N, C-alpha and C positions, 0 to 999 in steps of 0.2 A: 201740214206736216212740218214745214219749215218754221212756222211760228212756235210749235211745240219744241223743236230743237233749240230755238233761241231762248225759250223759257228754261229749258234744262241747263243750258250753258250758264245763264244768269244765276240760277240756283246753285250751281256748282261753284261759281265764282264767289257768291255770297257766303257759301259754306266754308270755303277756304279762308276767307277773311275772318270768320268767326272762330276758326280753328287755332288762332294765334292770339294770345293775350299777354300783355306785359303789365306788371304792377311794380310800383316803387320808382325811385329815381336811380338810374345807373350811376355807379361811382367807380373810381379807380380801385383796382385790386391791390395796388401798391399801398400797403398800410405801414410802411417803414417810418412814417412821420409820427406814428403813435408811440409815445414814450411813457412808460409807467412812472408815476410820480412827477412828471413834467408837463405832459399834455393836459391842457385845461378844457373845461366845457366850452369856453369862448373859442378856443382853437378849433375844436370839433365842429361847432356851429359855423365857423368861418369856412371850413372845408366841405362839410357834408350837409350843412343846413340844419334845420330843426329836426329832432329825432322823430321817426315814424311811430315808434312805440316807446313808452317808458314803463318801468316796472321796478320790482324789488326782488332781490335774490338773497334770502337769509338776512335781511336787514341792510343790504347794500343796494343803493339806487342803481338802476340800469337804464341805458338807452340802447335802442336797437335800430338798425338801418338794414333794409333789404331791397334786392332787385330780383324780380322773378319773371322769367321768360317762358311761358307755357305754350306748348304746341300739342294739338290733338293728334296729328298724324306723324309726329317725329319726336325726338328726345327734347325734354324740357330742361331748363337750366336755372339755377338759383345761386345767389351769393348773399351772405349776411355778415354784418359786423355787429358785435355786441360789446358795449363798454360798461365797465363796473367802476363806480365812483367812490373816491375817498371823501372824508368829511371836508377836506380843503378844496374840493371840486377839481382834483386832478385824477387822472386815470389810475385806478387801483389795479385793474387787470382788464383784459379784453380777449375776445375770440373772433376769428374770421373763418368762415367756411365758404366754399364755392364748388359748384359742379361744372362751371364753364370749362371747355376743353383747354383753353390757354392757361388757365389757373391749375388745372389738374396735372398738367405736364411740368409744372415748376416744383422744384423741391425747396425753393426759397423759404416757404412758410415753415418747413420743418427745421430749417437752420437759423431762422430769425432770432436775433438776440434782443432782449428787452432792456 
């Protein structure tokens, strides 16, 4: 009977490990360093590394970075930054979204000047 108890405990521990998955590289939510018309692709690579995803939005090249913290038994969190590029390889526009509690409590993102 004791052996069955040990197996059950081991399975529960294994299940709890499988219930949490992270994807992407975590990055600072402070994006105040991004300046439209000034921040270059080289600047972004120096700070965030190579983009996780590249794409195209209506003819505008895009780079995306994301960090995802998934939990089976509790709330999951995500944050993403997407950069839209001008022909001169400077930031044309960008977006940042986050569901992390520390970010949700800040209104800095609503007040940020570009």
